[in-house]
N, C-alpha and C positions, 0 to 999 in steps of 0.2 A: 505493499500499498503506502501511494504518495501521496505528495500534497499539493492540488491542482492550484493553477496559478492566478492568480488575480484574473484574464477573462474566465475561467469558468465562476467563478466567485462572484461577478458581476453576472452573466445568466442565470445561476442560482438567487439573486436578489432580485432580477428583474422577472423569470416568472414568479417568483413566491409575493410579491408587491402587484401583482397585479392579479393573480387568486386571490387576495386579502382584498384589495379594489373591488372583486365582483363578490366577497363575502360581504364586505361594510353595503353598496350598493344591495345587496338582497334585504341586508337586518338593517336600511333605512328606509326602501321601498316597503317593507310588510309588516314593521312594528314602530308606533307610533314611538319615538322616542323625544325626547325633552330634553334630553344630554346634549353638550356641546358639541359640534362634528371630530375633532380632532380627540374625544374624549372615548366616543365611540372608535375612532380610525384606528386610536392604539390599546383598546379594549382588544380589538380583532385581531390585531399583527401579535399582543401579546399572547391570545389565546391558538391563534396559528402555530406560534413558533414552539410553544410549551405544548402542545399536543402532539401535534405530529414528531421534536423530536424526542420526547419524553417515551412516548410509544415506538419509535422505530426507529430513530433516531435519521430521521428523512423527510426534510418536507418535500415538497411537490418539484419544487424546484431541483432538489438533490439527487431525486427521483429519476427527475428525466438527464440528469448530467450525471446519473453514476456516482454519487457522492454519497457520503454519511459524515454524520459527527461522532468522534470517539473519543475517548481519552487519552489519557497518557500513556496508558497500557494496550492502545491501540483498539478497547473494551468495548462494548455498550456503557455509557455514565449512567451515573445515575439520579433520578431525580432531582433531587439538590442542586445537582453539579447544571442538569439542563435548566432548571427555575433560576439561578444565578444567570447564566448563559441569556436568560431570554430576558431576563430584569433589565442585565447591561445592555442590550440592543433597544432601550428605551432612552440609551444614551445620545444626542441628538451629534455627538462628536464621535461618536463611533464608526462610524461610515467612515471618516475622515482618517482614522489610524492605519487603512487601506492605503490611501494617498502617498501616507508620508513611513511608510514600514512594511513589513515582510506581507508574506501573504496572511498573514496570522495576524488578525483584527483583535483589540480592546477587548471583545467577549470571546474569545478564544482565549486570549494568554489569560485573563484575570478566572476564569473559570476553569482553567489548563483542562480545555477541549480542542478541538481540530476538525478541520473538516478535510479529510481523505478520498481517492479515489479507490473505487469500487471493480471488484469485477461479472459485476449483477446488477 
């Protein structure tokens, strides 16, 4: 297993954000919600990453690009590690950590997880 380049991570992010936007649209069109739209978007994003990565280690973007989240031992991370990873994604500066660093962003480094290529 090896770490995918930034291009694969951008593809993952794009697919995941598109999926989250669809979920957001469905929720806001079907359920009368009085919360600020940004709060709803953050809740959608939080739930999406937490559910997918804690169950399978993969989001829809990661399924498409054949990548997954692992811990430092290349095993499936525990729920608390995925929870920390998901909370760290809510930091608006998290995405910028890829611009000035390696293929590991802040939510990877602090949660001691990484995204790797898979064979399936």
